[in-house]
C-alpha positions in Angstrom: 13.7 22.8 -3.7 15.7 23.8 -6.8 16.8 22.0 -9.9 20.0 20.5 -8.4 18.2 19.1 -5.2 15.5 17.5 -7.6 18.1 15.7 -9.8 20.3 14.7 -6.7 17.0 13.1 -5.2 16.3 11.4 -8.6 19.9 10.1 -8.5 19.5 8.7 -4.9 16.2 7.2 -5.9 17.1 5.6 -9.3 20.7 5.3 -9.3 22.0 4.5 -12.9 18.5 3.6 -14.4 16.2 6.6 -14.3 12.6 5.8 -15.6 11.5 7.7 -18.8 11.3 10.5 -19.4 13.6 11.2 -16.4 16.3 9.3 -18.2 17.0 12.6 -20.3 17.8 14.5 -17.2 20.2 11.7 -16.3 21.8 12.1 -19.6 22.1 15.8 -19.1 23.6 15.6 -15.6 26.4 13.4 -17.2 27.2 15.9 -19.9 27.4 18.7 -17.3 29.8 16.5 -15.4 32.0 16.4 -18.5 31.0 13.2 -20.1 31.1 13.1 -24.0 27.4 13.8 -25.3 27.3 10.7 -27.4 28.3 8.3 -24.6 26.0 10.1 -22.3 23.1 9.7 -24.8 24.0 6.0 -25.2 24.2 5.3 -21.4 21.0 7.1 -20.4 19.0 5.5 -23.3 18.3 8.8 -25.3 19.6 10.7 -28.3 22.4 13.1 -28.9 19.8 15.5 -30.5 17.5 15.2 -27.4 20.3 16.0 -25.0 21.3 18.9 -27.1 17.9 20.4 -27.3 17.7 19.9 -23.3 21.0 21.5 -22.7 19.8 24.7 -24.5 16.5 24.8 -22.7 16.2 27.5 -19.9 14.5 25.0 -17.6 15.3 21.4 -18.6 13.1 20.0 -15.8 10.0 21.8 -17.1 10.9 20.7 -20.5 10.9 17.1 -19.6 8.0 17.2 -17.2 5.7 19.9 -18.9 5.6 21.7 -15.4 8.1 23.5 -13.1 9.0 23.4 -9.4 7.6 26.8 -8.9 4.1 25.6 -10.4 3.4 22.8 -7.9 -0.1 23.3 -6.6 -1.1 22.7 -2.8 -3.7 20.3 -4.1 -1.0 18.2 -5.6 1.1 18.4 -2.4 -1.9 17.2 -0.5 -2.3 14.4 -2.8 1.2 13.4 -2.7 1.4 13.6 1.1 -1.7 11.4 1.5 -0.5 8.9 -1.0 2.9 8.6 0.3 1.7 8.2 3.8 -0.9 5.6 2.8 1.8 3.6 0.7 4.3 3.8 3.8 1.6 2.4 6.1 0.8 -0.4 3.7 4.5 -1.3 3.2 5.1 -1.4 7.0 2.0 -3.5 7.6 3.1 -6.1 4.9 6.6 -6.3 6.3 5.3 -6.5 9.9 3.0 -9.3 8.7 5.9 -11.2 7.2 7.9 -10.8 10.6 4.9 -12.2 12.5 4.3 -15.1 10.2 8.0 -16.1 10.1 8.4 -15.9 13.9 5.4 -18.3 14.1 5.6 -20.9 11.3 8.6 -22.7 9.9 9.2 -22.1 6.2 9.9 -25.8 5.3 6.2 -26.5 6.4 4.5 -23.5 4.6 6.2 -21.0 2.4 4.9 -17.4 2.5 5.2 -16.0 -1.1 5.0 -12.2 -1.8 2.9 -11.4 -4.7 2.6 -7.7 -4.1 4.3 -6.5 -7.3 1.3 -7.7 -9.3 -0.9 -5.0 -7.4 -3.8 -7.3 -7.2 -6.2 -7.9 -4.3 -3.7 -10.5 -3.0 -0.5 -9.5 -1.1 0.6 -13.0 -0.2 0.1 -16.8 -1.1 0.9 -19.5 1.3 2.3 -22.6 -0.4 2.5 -26.1 1.1 5.6 -28.5 1.2 4.8 -29.3 -2.5 4.8 -25.6 -3.5 1.1 -25.7 -4.0 -1.0 -22.7 -3.1 -3.2 -23.2 0.0 -4.3 -19.8 1.0 -4.6 -16.2 -0.4 -3.9 -13.4 2.1 -4.8 -9.7 1.8 -3.4 -7.2 4.3 -5.7 -4.6 5.6 -4.6 -1.6 7.8 -7.3 0.6 9.4 -6.4 3.6 11.4 -9.1 6.2 11.6 -11.7 5.6 14.2 -15.4 5.6 13.3 -16.5 7.8 16.3 -20.3 7.2 15.5 -19.9 3.6 15.5 -22.0 3.1 18.7 -24.7 5.0 17.3 -24.5 4.0 13.7 -23.5 0.2 13.9 -23.7 -0.7 17.6 -19.9 -1.2 18.0 -17.4 0.7 20.0 -15.0 2.8 18.0 -11.9 1.0 19.2 -13.6 -2.5 18.4 -14.7 -1.5 14.8 -13.3 -2.6 11.6 -14.7 -1.4 8.3 -14.3 -3.4 5.0 -16.0 -2.4 1.7 -18.8 -4.8 0.8 -17.3 -5.2 -2.8 -14.0 -6.3 -1.4 -15.9 -9.1 0.5 -17.8 -10.1 -2.7 -14.6 -10.0 -4.8 -12.6 -12.0 -2.2 -15.4 -14.7 -1.9 -15.7 -14.8 -5.7 -12.0 -15.4 -6.2 -12.2 -18.1 -3.6 -15.0 -20.0 -5.2 -13.3 -19.6 -8.7 -9.9 -21.0 -7.6 -11.0 -23.3 -4.8 -8.5 -21.4 -2.7 -9.3 -19.9 0.8 -9.0 -16.2 1.0 -8.2 -14.4 4.2 -7.9 -10.8 5.2 -5.0 -10.1 7.8 -6.2 -6.9 9.6 -4.2 -4.4 11.8 -5.0 -1.0 13.2 -3.1 1.6 15.2 -5.3 4.3 16.8 -4.5 7.8 15.4 -2.1 6.3 12.7 -3.3 7.2 9.3 -1.9 8.2 5.8 -2.5 11.9 6.7 -0.6 11.7 10.0 2.4 9.8 8.5 2.3 11.9 5.4 2.7 15.1 7.7 6.0 13.7 9.0 7.7 12.8 5.6 10.7 15.0 4.5 9.3 18.0 2.7 11.6 17.4 -0.4 10.2 13.8 -0.8 6.6 15.3 -0.7 7.5 18.2 -3.2 9.2 15.7 -5.6 6.2 13.4 -5.6 3.8 16.4 -6.1 5.8 17.5 -9.0 5.4 14.1 -10.7 1.6 14.2 -9.8 1.4 17.5 -11.5 3.4 16.4 -14.5 1.4 15.7 -17.7 4.5 13.9 -19.3 6.3 12.4 -16.2 6.5 8.8 -15.1 3.8 7.0 -13.1 3.1 8.7 -9.9 2.4 5.2 -8.2 5.9 3.9 -9.4 7.5 7.1 -8.3 6.0 6.9 -4.8 6.7 3.2 -4.5 10.3 4.1 -5.1 10.2 6.9 -2.5 8.9 4.5 0.1 11.4 1.8 -0.8 14.1 4.5 -0.3 12.8 5.4 3.2 12.9 1.8 4.0 16.4 1.0 2.8 17.7 4.3 4.6 15.9 3.2 7.8 14.3 6.5 8.0 13.1 7.3 11.6 9.3 7.9 10.4 9.6 4.5 8.7 11.1 2.5 11.5 8.7 4.2 14.0 5.5 3.4 11.9 6.9 -0.3 11.3 7.3 -0.8 15.1 3.9 0.6 15.9 2.2 -1.8 13.5 4.5 -4.7 14.4 3.4 -4.5 18.1 -0.3 -3.8 17.3 -3.2 -6.4 17.7 -3.4 -8.4 14.6 -6.5 -10.3 13.5 -7.5 -12.7 10.6 -10.9 -13.0 8.9 -11.8 -15.3 6.0 -13.8 -14.2 3.0 -16.4 -16.9 3.9 -16.7 -15.6 7.5 -17.1 -12.0 6.4 -19.7 -12.9 3.9 -21.7 -14.8 6.5 -21.5 -11.9 9.1 -22.4 -9.5 6.2 -25.5 -11.4 5.5 -26.3 -11.8 9.3 -25.9 -8.2 10.2 -26.6 -6.4 6.9 -28.9 -3.9 8.3 -27.2 -3.4 11.6 -23.7 -3.1 10.4 -24.0 -1.5 7.0 -24.3 2.1 7.8 -24.9 3.0 4.1 -28.3 1.2 4.0 -29.6 3.5 6.7 -28.9 6.6 4.8 -31.0 7.9 2.0 -28.9 8.6 -1.2 -25.8 7.6 0.6 -23.3 7.9 -2.4 -24.8 11.4 -3.1 -24.4 12.6 0.4 -21.1 10.9 0.9 -19.4 11.4 -2.5 -16.7 9.0 -3.0 -17.3 6.8 0.1 -17.5 3.1 0.0 -20.3 1.0 1.2 -18.7 -0.6 4.3 -19.6 -3.8 6.5 -18.4 -3.0 10.0 -17.1 -6.0 12.0 -16.2 -6.4 15.8 -12.5 -7.2 16.2 -13.0 -8.8 19.4 -16.1 -10.9 18.5 -16.0 -11.4 14.7 -12.3 -11.7 14.1 -9.6 -14.2 15.2 -6.2 -13.0 16.6 -3.6 -13.6 13.9 -1.3 -15.6 16.2 -4.1 -18.0 17.2 -4.7 -18.7 13.5 -0.9 -19.3 13.0 -0.6 -21.5 16.1 -3.3 -23.7 14.7 -1.5 -23.7 11.3 1.8 -24.6 12.7 0.6 -27.2 15.4 -2.3 -28.9 13.6 -1.7 -28.1 10.0 -3.9 -26.9 7.1 -6.5 -29.8 7.6 -7.4 -28.1 11.1 -7.8 -24.7 9.3 -10.1 -26.2 6.9 -12.3 -27.5 9.6 -12.3 -24.4 11.5 -13.3 -22.6 8.4 -16.0 -25.1 7.7 -17.4 -24.4 11.3 -17.1 -20.6 10.7 -14.5 -20.0 13.3 -12.1 -18.1 11.0 
């Protein structure tokens, strides 16, 4: 990957509005294409002095980002690959959920509102006919099998879904504070993970993301990776389409925060593996304390949930919630 390839990639990702500080490179590119420097500075949102300084620099990219292409470390390549793979999985799961929802429920009855841009613990809100929120929905993708699940939590690996206990608590607290039922929509595809998807991404995209990860002066790595994933989606890249199709056709489930909390309390010492390991957080540095659920016994198929919502309405959902069915 060279300077021209990097700036061409930035152009394909951002068009006319490059984020700071990359906007200086956009201005420099315009100057090198023959545009008058004051016009290039104004159009790109920088100054003539900044572009003059950059034009004289031996490595404009390193000047702007504080690191060069040749300095990218393997650690940052690994971080970028994993992050991009995980984000692509997440976006495919969210779009697949939208597709399934809209195939089952008429929009005039309940409107699905995308709130992912806020980057909170809610991906969607469901609104009733009066545009009042009735449910919060958070999408959860799980790929890696817990191979020791039979031994550790009494579940088969293919039937085991881990969910961090703090996420259950947070969801239940939010539900209680807002009086708005909170649901997890759960999907998993065997052997599909952030790592496996990341390994199939175009090398240039990984290199560019790694460069931003390494940069002490660059834009937000998360925002940059978001733009890469959006680019893969808009270009209908094979890895995006293949991942989307696998997730769309997988088995989907629904689990309410209330039922998750009830099951956590019932199976605390059977299903929370961390409680069985002395000094768990020291032995497994960075690991979350998970509750493990049975997909077949503890969760409800998503389409069953949507059928109840479509045919019987939110009152039936509330009744089923009170019974602990969802």
